[in-house]
N, C-alpha and C positions, 0 to 999 in steps of 0.2 A: 246407380252411383258407383258400384264396383267396376262396371265397364268403363266409366269415365276415368276412374283412378288408374286402371290398367293402361288405358290409352295414353294418359299423361306420362306414366312411367316409361312406356315403350318409346315415347317421343324423346325422353331424356337419353335413353340408350342410343337412339339414332343419332342425336347430336354428338354424343361421345364418339361413336364410330366414325362419323364424317370428319372429325378432327384428326383422325389417325391417317395412316399411309394410303388408305383407299380414297381419300378426298382429293379435290382438285387443288388444294392449297399445298404449301410446303410441308414437309414431314415434321411431325412432333419430335423434338429432340429433348431428352432428359439429360441435362448436363450434371450428372452425379456419379458417373463411373460405377453405378450399381444397377443390377437388373431390376426392371419395373416389377411391382407387385400386382400389376393388372392381370386379370385372367379372362378366359373366354367362357366362364360358367354361364353367362347370360345367354349363350347360344346353344347350350346343351339340348334344350327342348325344341330347337328350331333347325331341322336338318334339311339339306337339299339333296336331291338325287343326282348322281353323277351321270353324264351322258355316256352311253355305251357305244357310241359311234366310233369304230376303229379308225376312221379316216379323219377324225378331228385332230388338227395340228396343235391346238391350244384349248384349254378349258373354255367351253361356251359360256358367254356372259349370262349369269343367273341373277335372279332376285329372290328375296325372301319377303313374303307378303303376309302381314298380320294386321288386322284392324285398319286395312287400307293404307298401311305404311310399308315402305320398301327399303331394303338394304341392298345396295348395288355392289357387286364384286366385279372388278375389271382390271385390266392392265394399268400400271402407273409408271411413268418414267421420271427419274430425278437426275439432274446433272450436278456433279460435284464442283463446287466453286460458284454455282449460281443458286441452286435450290437447297443445298446442304453443304456445310463446311467440310473440308478435308479433315481426316483424322480417323481414329479407331472407334468402332461402334459395336455394341452387342445389340443386334436387331432382334426384337422380341415379338413373336407372333401372338396377337390377341384374338384372332378369329380367322377361320379358313373356309373357303367355299366348299371344298371337299374335305379330305383328311389332312391336307397340308397346303401351304402356299410356297411358291417358287421365288427365289431370289437369284438374279443373274447380274453379274458385274462385268461391264465392258471397259477395256483399258482407255478407250477414247471414242470420239464421235464417229470416226471412220469405221472402227470395228462394229459399232452399233448400227451404222448405216448398212454395212455389208450383211449383217444379220437380218436387218429389216427388209432388205431387198431380196434376200434368198427365197427360193421357193419352199414353202412350208405347208404343203397340202396335207401331208401325212404326218403321223407322230414321228416316224423315222426321219423325215426331212427336217422337222422342227428340231429334234435332238441333234442332228448333224449340224444345223446352222448354229446352235448354241456351242457345240464342241469346237467348231472351227473358228468362231469369232469371239467368244467370251473369255475373260480372264478367270472367272470362277462362277460356279452355280451350285445351288443346293436347295433342298426342300426343308421346311421347318413346320412342325405341327403346333397347334395352339398351346401356349404356355411354354414353348421351347424357345431357346435363343441360339443365335449363331454369330460368329465374329466376322466383321468385314473391315479391312483396312482400306480406307478410301483416299485416293490421290486426286489432285486437281485434274479435271478433264475426264474422270471416270463417268460412266453412265450406268445408272442402276435401273433394272427392270424388276418391278414387283408384280406378281401375277397370282390372282386367286385368293386374296386375303387382306387382312388388316394387321398393322404392326406399329411398334414404337421403336425409335432409335435412342439408345442409351450410350452416351459417351463412355468409352472403355479403353483402358490402356493395359494390355496383357503384361507389359514389362513391369508394371507396378502392382499387379494382382497375381494371385496364385491359381486362377481358374482358366481352363482352356475350353472354349466352346468349339463346336463344329465350325470349320472354316479354313481359310488359307492364310498363313502367316509368313511374311518375309523376314528372315532372320537378320538382325542388325538394324531393322527398321520397326517392325511391329513387336518383336520380342528379341531379347538379348542373346548373343552367342554365348552358350554355356552348356555344361553338362547337366542334364536335368533328369529327374525321376518323376514320372507321371502316374498318379494313382487314379484308377477308374472310379468315377462317381455315378455312372449309369449302368445299364444292363451289360453293355460292352463298349469298347472303344477301339478304333483303328487309327493308328498314327503312321503317316507316310512321309519320308524325307526325300527330297530331290536335290541334287548337287547344285543346281542353279535354275534360273527362270526358264532357260532354253529347254532343259530337260522336263521341267514341269509343263511347259506349253506343248512340248512334243507328246506328253501323256494326254493333256487335255484335248488336243486336236485328233487323237486317235479315235477310231470308231469304237464306241463303248456301249453299244445298244444292249448287249446281254451281259450277265454276270461274268461269263467266261472271258468276254472281250475286255471287260473292266480289269479283271485279274491279270490278263496278258499285258495290258497297257502299263499297269503298275510294275509288273515284273521286268518289262523291257526298259523302263525309264527311271525308276526309283532306285535310290541307293539303299534304302532300308524301309521295311514295313513290318509292323508288329501289332498284335491284338492284346487287349487286356479284358478280362471278364470279371465284373463285379468288384466290390470294394477291397477284396483281398488280393487283387492282382494289380501289377504295375509294370511300367515300361521304362527302360533306361534309354536315353538318346543323347547324342553329342551334337549340339547345334553349332554351326560355323557360319560366319558372315556370308551372305549371298545365297544361302540355302533357302529352299521353300519347304515349310512344314505344313502338311495338310492333315488336319483332324477330320477324317472322312466321316466317321460315325461317333456319336457319343460325346461325353464331357468328362473332364478330369481335373484334378488338382496337381500342380507341379511345384517342385522345389529343386534348388541346386543340389547336385549330387556328383561327387568326384569319381564315382564308379567303384567297382569292386577293388578291395585291397589285394594286391598280388605280391606275394613274398618270393 
């Protein structure tokens, strides 16, 4: 009897997962401008071993098998305007194949095709194809969220996990998630103060999209190369550590603001008083 009950419960979990981003259907969209309360606790006792092959360009498709039921993790592509409406979203990871899932946004079909056609035999080649062709990319762990501002024609690649899309407007909220924000479109041009709500937060400002794309197209395989690319292309970058630390930033129309790591709360701030 216990075995039958466990099998039935597991079947319900499978149905839930297959309605999220890893399924063949359109993504689940929560139109509430709030982060979903879903968690990945169901998967804490079901771990997969990551491939140690250094030549693997992408995570190898894996399955989790229990009581003859399988959960499949694989790439999924969505097209904005066809599979999902344009707009701002907080994408919330509910489960990951390994420690995190990858989200890659391409500006249009041509950029996605160039990425898809690129040689990606090694990890380095795969990373280079993303850097040269994507608008933005990031990794999120289970129970974490990241911001994506989607425009008509964008192509989204989700790799190695399951997620939910929650409609989200940063201009009418005080939360900043990891992600890339176009000032004047995703968030208003203003002087802001950002208080760190995670272990640490890195905020980077680029003067315009050209400078941002110059950064993104740079070879950034190592931490040193990443730091060099930011130094050469960004107008400003700053770190905050813990809830007692904050960052002041002046946002202007056309700027690109990247929250590279962490989350924060922001509010309007006219800056220091100078007598």
